[in-house]
C-alpha positions in Angstrom: -4.0 30.1 -5.0 -1.0 31.9 -6.8 -0.9 34.6 -3.8 -0.6 32.5 -1.2 2.1 30.2 -3.1 4.6 33.6 -4.1 4.1 34.7 -0.1 5.0 31.2 1.1 8.2 31.4 -1.4 8.6 34.7 -0.3 8.6 34.0 3.0 10.7 31.1 3.4 13.6 32.8 1.1 12.9 35.7 4.4 14.0 33.2 7.3 16.6 31.4 5.0 19.5 33.5 6.3 22.3 31.8 6.0 25.4 31.3 7.9 29.1 30.9 8.4 29.4 27.6 6.2 29.5 24.4 8.8 31.3 20.9 8.2 30.3 17.9 9.9 33.0 17.4 11.9 32.4 21.0 12.9 28.9 20.1 14.0 30.2 17.2 16.2 32.2 18.9 18.2 28.9 21.4 18.6 27.2 19.0 19.5 29.9 17.6 22.1 29.9 21.5 23.6 26.4 21.7 24.0 24.6 18.1 23.6 23.4 17.4 27.4 23.3 14.4 27.3 27.0 13.8 26.3 27.4 16.2 29.3 25.8 14.2 32.0 27.5 11.3 31.0 30.8 13.1 31.4 29.6 13.8 35.1 28.8 10.5 35.4 32.2 9.4 34.5 33.7 11.7 36.5 31.5 10.4 39.5 32.4 7.1 39.3 36.1 8.3 38.8 35.4 9.6 42.7 33.6 7.1 43.4 36.2 3.9 43.1 39.2 7.0 44.8 36.5 6.7 47.5 36.3 3.0 48.2 40.1 2.8 48.1 39.7 4.8 51.2 37.8 2.4 52.6 40.8 0.1 52.5 43.1 2.3 54.5 43.6 3.0 57.9 41.8 5.6 60.0 43.1 8.0 62.6 40.8 10.0 64.9 41.3 12.5 67.5 38.9 12.7 70.3 38.0 14.3 73.7 35.9 14.6 76.5 35.4 16.8 79.4 33.3 15.2 82.6 32.1 17.2 85.5 30.6 15.4 88.5 28.2 16.6 91.4 28.3 15.7 93.5 32.7 14.8 93.4 34.2 11.2 93.6 36.0 10.6 96.9 39.0 7.7 97.0 40.7 6.4 100.0 44.4 7.4 99.3 46.5 6.2 102.0 44.2 5.2 104.5 42.8 8.9 103.8 39.9 9.9 102.1 40.8 12.3 99.1 38.3 14.4 96.7 38.6 14.2 93.1 37.9 17.4 91.1 34.4 17.5 89.6 35.8 18.6 86.2 38.2 15.4 84.1 39.8 15.8 81.0 41.1 13.5 78.2 42.2 13.9 74.7 42.4 10.2 72.4 43.8 9.3 69.8 42.3 6.2 67.7 44.1 4.3 65.2 42.0 1.7 63.5 42.4 -1.0 60.3 40.6 -3.9 59.1 43.1 -7.0 58.6 40.1 -9.4 57.0 36.5 -8.9 56.3 35.6 -11.4 54.2 36.4 -9.7 51.2 33.9 -7.4 51.0 36.2 -4.1 51.1 38.4 -5.5 48.5 35.1 -7.0 46.2 33.7 -2.9 46.7 36.3 -1.3 45.3 36.8 -3.8 42.5 33.2 -3.4 41.6 33.4 1.0 42.1 36.5 -0.1 39.5 34.3 -2.0 36.8 31.8 1.0 37.4 34.1 3.5 36.4 35.3 1.5 33.5 31.1 1.4 32.9 30.9 5.2 32.7 34.0 5.3 30.7 32.1 3.2 27.8 29.4 5.0 28.6 30.5 7.9 28.0 32.2 6.5 24.8 28.9 5.1 23.6 27.2 8.3 24.2 30.2 10.0 22.0 29.3 8.0 18.9 25.4 7.7 19.1 25.5 11.7 19.4 28.2 11.8 16.0 25.6 9.1 14.0 22.7 11.5 15.4 24.8 14.6 13.8 26.1 12.7 11.1 21.8 11.4 10.4 20.7 15.1 10.8 23.7 16.9 8.4 22.6 14.0 6.0 19.4 14.9 6.0 19.7 18.2 5.4 22.1 18.0 2.2 19.9 15.5 1.1 16.9 17.6 1.1 19.1 20.4 -0.8 20.5 18.2 -3.4 16.0 17.0 -3.7 15.5 21.3 -3.8 17.8 21.4 -6.8 16.3 18.6 -8.7 12.8 20.0 -8.1 14.0 23.3 -9.0 16.0 21.8 -12.1 12.5 19.3 -13.4 10.6 23.4 -13.0 13.1 24.8 -15.5 12.4 22.0 -18.2 8.5 21.9 -17.4 9.2 26.0 -18.5 11.3 25.4 -21.3 8.8 22.6 -22.6 6.0 25.1 -22.2 7.6 27.8 -24.2 8.2 24.9 -27.1 4.1 24.1 -26.4 3.2 27.8 -26.7 5.0 28.4 -30.3 3.4 25.2 -31.2 0.1 26.2 -30.3 0.6 29.0 -31.9 1.1 28.3 -34.4 -1.9 25.5 -34.4 0.3 22.5 -34.1 -1.0 21.3 -30.7 -4.5 21.5 -29.3 -5.9 23.9 -26.5 -5.6 20.3 -24.1 -2.0 20.0 -24.5 -1.2 23.1 -24.2 -3.2 23.0 -20.6 -1.6 20.3 -20.1 1.9 21.6 -19.9 0.6 24.3 -17.5 -0.8 22.0 -15.2 2.7 20.4 -15.4 4.3 23.5 -14.5 1.8 24.8 -12.0 3.0 21.1 -10.0 6.0 22.0 -10.9 6.9 24.6 -8.3 4.1 23.7 -5.8 7.1 20.5 -6.0 9.6 23.6 -5.6 7.9 25.1 -2.8 7.3 21.0 -0.8 10.9 20.8 -1.5 12.2 24.0 -0.2 9.7 23.4 3.2 11.7 20.0 4.1 14.9 21.4 3.3 13.4 24.0 5.4 12.8 21.8 8.4 15.6 19.7 7.8 18.2 22.5 9.0 15.5 23.5 11.7 16.4 19.7 12.7 20.1 20.5 12.8 20.1 23.8 13.8 18.0 22.9 17.1 20.3 19.3 18.0 23.0 22.1 18.2 21.4 24.9 19.7 22.7 27.1 16.3 20.7 30.5 16.7 21.1 30.8 12.2 20.4 28.5 10.0 23.9 27.4 8.5 25.3 26.6 5.1 26.3 22.6 4.9 29.3 21.8 3.5 29.4 18.9 1.0 31.0 15.9 2.9 34.5 14.1 1.6 33.4 11.4 -0.8 36.4 9.7 -0.8 36.7 6.9 1.6 32.9 6.8 0.2 33.3 6.3 -2.7 36.3 3.5 -2.3 33.7 1.8 -0.2 31.2 1.8 -3.3 33.9 1.3 -5.6 34.9 -2.2 -3.6 30.9 -3.6 -2.5 29.3 -3.3 -6.2 30.8 -6.2 -7.4 30.5 -8.0 -4.4 29.7 -11.6 -4.7 28.0 -14.1 -1.8 31.3 -15.5 -0.5 32.4 -11.8 -0.6 30.2 -10.8 1.6 29.7 -13.5 4.1 34.1 -13.1 4.5 32.8 -9.1 5.1 30.1 -10.0 7.6 33.0 -12.8 9.4 35.3 -9.9 10.0 32.8 -7.3 10.8 31.7 -9.6 13.4 34.2 -10.5 15.0 35.9 -7.1 14.6 32.5 -6.0 17.1 32.9 -8.9 18.7 35.6 -6.7 20.4 35.1 -3.3 19.9 31.3 -3.0 19.9 30.6 -1.4 22.9 27.4 -2.5 24.0 29.6 -6.2 24.4 31.9 -4.1 26.7 29.6 -2.7 29.0 27.7 -5.9 29.5 30.9 -8.2 30.0 31.1 -5.6 32.6 28.0 -5.8 34.2 28.4 -9.7 34.2 31.8 -8.7 36.2 30.0 -6.5 38.3 27.7 -9.6 39.5 30.1 -11.9 39.9 32.0 -9.7 42.9 28.3 -9.4 44.1 28.4 -12.7 44.3 31.5 -13.2 46.5 30.4 -9.9 48.8 27.0 -12.0 49.2 29.0 -15.4 49.9 31.9 -13.2 52.2 28.7 -12.9 55.2 29.5 -16.2 56.1 33.4 -15.4 57.0 35.0 -14.1 59.6 36.8 -11.1 59.8 39.5 -9.4 61.6 39.8 -6.0 63.4 42.9 -4.2 64.3 42.7 -1.1 66.7 45.1 0.7 69.0 44.6 3.6 71.3 46.4 6.8 73.2 44.3 8.1 75.7 45.7 11.1 78.2 43.9 11.8 81.2 43.7 13.9 84.0 44.4 11.9 87.3 41.3 14.2 88.9 43.6 15.9 91.6 46.2 17.7 88.8 44.2 19.6 87.1 46.2 19.8 82.9 48.4 17.4 84.0 48.1 14.2 81.4 48.8 10.5 81.8 49.3 8.5 79.0 47.0 5.4 78.7 47.6 3.2 75.7 45.9 -0.1 74.4 46.4 -2.2 71.2 43.4 -4.3 70.0 42.9 -7.2 67.8 40.0 -8.4 67.5 37.9 -11.3 65.3 34.3 -12.4 64.8 32.7 -14.9 63.0 28.4 -14.9 62.3 26.5 -17.7 63.7 23.5 -17.1 63.6 21.1 -16.2 62.5 22.1 -17.5 58.7 19.4 -17.7 56.9 19.4 -14.3 55.8 22.9 -14.6 54.5 22.1 -17.8 53.3 19.1 -16.3 51.0 20.7 -13.1 50.1 24.1 -15.5 48.5 21.5 -17.3 46.6 20.0 -14.0 45.2 23.3 -12.9 44.3 24.4 -15.9 42.8 21.0 -16.2 40.4 21.4 -12.7 39.5 25.0 -13.4 38.3 23.8 -16.1 36.1 20.9 -14.0 35.0 23.1 -11.8 33.9 25.9 -14.3 32.3 23.1 -15.7 30.4 21.5 -11.5 29.3 24.6 -11.3 28.0 24.7 -13.9 25.3 21.7 -12.5 24.2 23.3 -9.4 23.9 26.1 -10.7 22.4 23.6 -12.2 19.7 21.4 -9.3 18.9 24.7 -7.1 18.4 26.3 -9.5 16.4 22.5 -9.7 14.4 22.9 -5.8 13.9 26.3 -6.4 12.5 25.3 -8.9 9.6 21.7 -6.3 9.0 24.0 -3.2 9.0 26.2 -5.1 6.2 23.5 -5.8 4.2 22.3 -3.0 4.2 25.2 -1.1 2.7 26.2 -3.8 -0.1 22.3 -3.0 -0.7 22.6 -0.1 -0.8 25.6 0.7 -2.8 24.1 -1.8 -5.8 21.0 0.5 -5.7 23.4 3.4 -5.9 24.9 1.4 -9.2 21.8 0.6 -9.8 20.3 4.3 -10.3 23.4 5.7 -11.7 22.7 3.7 -15.0 19.1 4.1 -14.6 19.7 7.7 -14.5 22.0 8.1 -17.4 19.5 5.4 -19.5 16.8 8.2 -18.2 18.4 11.8 -18.7 19.5 10.1 -22.7 16.2 9.3 -23.4 14.6 12.5 -22.6 17.3 14.2 -24.8 16.0 12.6 -28.0 12.5 12.4 -26.9 13.2 15.9 -26.1 14.1 16.9 -29.6 11.0 15.0 -31.3 9.0 16.9 -29.1 10.4 20.2 -30.8 10.1 18.8 -34.0 6.7 17.8 -33.6 7.1 14.2 -33.8 6.2 13.1 -29.9 3.2 14.4 -28.2 3.0 16.3 -24.6 1.6 13.3 -22.6 4.7 11.2 -23.8 7.1 14.5 -23.1 5.4 14.5 -19.3 6.1 10.5 -18.8 10.1 11.4 -20.0 9.7 14.6 -17.6 8.6 12.3 -14.9 11.2 9.2 -15.6 13.9 11.8 -15.4 13.0 13.5 -12.2 12.0 9.9 -10.8 15.5 8.8 -11.8 17.4 11.7 -10.0 15.5 11.3 -7.2 16.1 7.5 -6.8 20.0 8.1 -7.2 20.1 10.5 -4.4 18.0 8.7 -2.3 19.5 6.2 -2.6 23.2 7.9 -2.4 22.4 9.0 1.3 21.0 5.7 2.1 24.3 4.6 1.2 25.9 7.3 3.9 23.4 6.8 6.6 23.7 3.1 6.7 27.3 3.7 6.7 27.1 5.8 9.1 24.4 2.8 11.4 27.5 0.3 10.8 30.5 2.0 12.1 28.4 2.6 15.1 27.5 -0.7 15.7 31.2 -1.9 14.6 32.2 0.5 17.9 34.1 3.2 16.0 34.1 6.1 13.9 36.6 5.6 11.9 36.1 5.1 8.4 39.2 3.8 7.2 38.2 0.6 9.4 35.6 0.0 8.1 37.4 0.3 4.6 40.4 -2.0 5.6 37.7 -4.5 6.8 36.2 -4.7 3.3 39.4 -5.3 1.9 40.6 -7.9 4.0 42.7 -5.9 6.8 41.4 -6.2 10.8 44.3 -4.6 12.0 43.9 -1.3 13.7 
């Protein structure tokens, strides 16, 4: 078993070849360059932008150049001046044709507006993908930092176990403790070795997850994140009462109503449904088209001698029968619009509930950090006193192990609560529709300005 653990530790040390330092902002920039989902959303935005331009062309006049060649056998004979005249076998004609839709019942205009809305939705979708990407990178980055902190705690715990085992060995040599107590401390030290190995493995896995997401070839050296904004949030929220919490929830919900990307996309979907209903109703309306042409054609006698012929046509049409299909299509579009409007209400409620939950989670985690900090201070102070008593043979080995466990649990609880607070802050920022941490600080302080 010891041989296996030694080999495993050596293997982990071998693969841990750290590359240059990688900050959180650098990780986000790398993700924007390499993430396929973000690049797909970017391509969708470009496609929607050009789709809007293409729909604009449907409302512009079209000009075409046409030509024809006709060969007739037998040749046509006509009466001219009382005598028959045989025309050429071949005729040529060239024409310019111009068409301009004047009124199509609003179909073209609404189609153009729908494509414009689709462009806005694609832009919002791109921004939403960017925020989701930032949130995912930050989650993976924080997970890796958290596992590094847990590993350091495990190493500190192992060092403490080694020191206590050395003291116990001296006591055993002097006949002050039993062999059972010594074996218990030796077993505790061996379990700490395994804990360090497990913590290192967890750290490696978290780093690998970050590497895979960023498409990195080497294990990065993570940089501790700037805690200035987090300290402001923690200091401000740790003493919040119920009234202050409710006020913050109201401010956050109001901000999210105006800035949450999910709400904005849903509102644009409602606009598309309304435009689609207008297009469906336009099937009952008349259409007006203006067309004109100028044709140059041979007279049949003189080759390549062309005569001009001009035409200008204003045409209008109105659908009469069957109208049932148009009516059914309009009712379908109407209820699709109603479905979209009612769904929008549910989406807004869900997002607002999510914002409220995120605010409560952040405040809860902040208070948990404060409680864990006090618990750690108490645990460390108690451990120092108990360790001194253990050195003086005034404390049993079992009580000393309980004290070690208490300190390690307190350190782990503080680390986990700290990173839970950071993750809940990231989740709240995404729910608000921003990646600016100062905006959260402003909301906490009652300032809703951008």
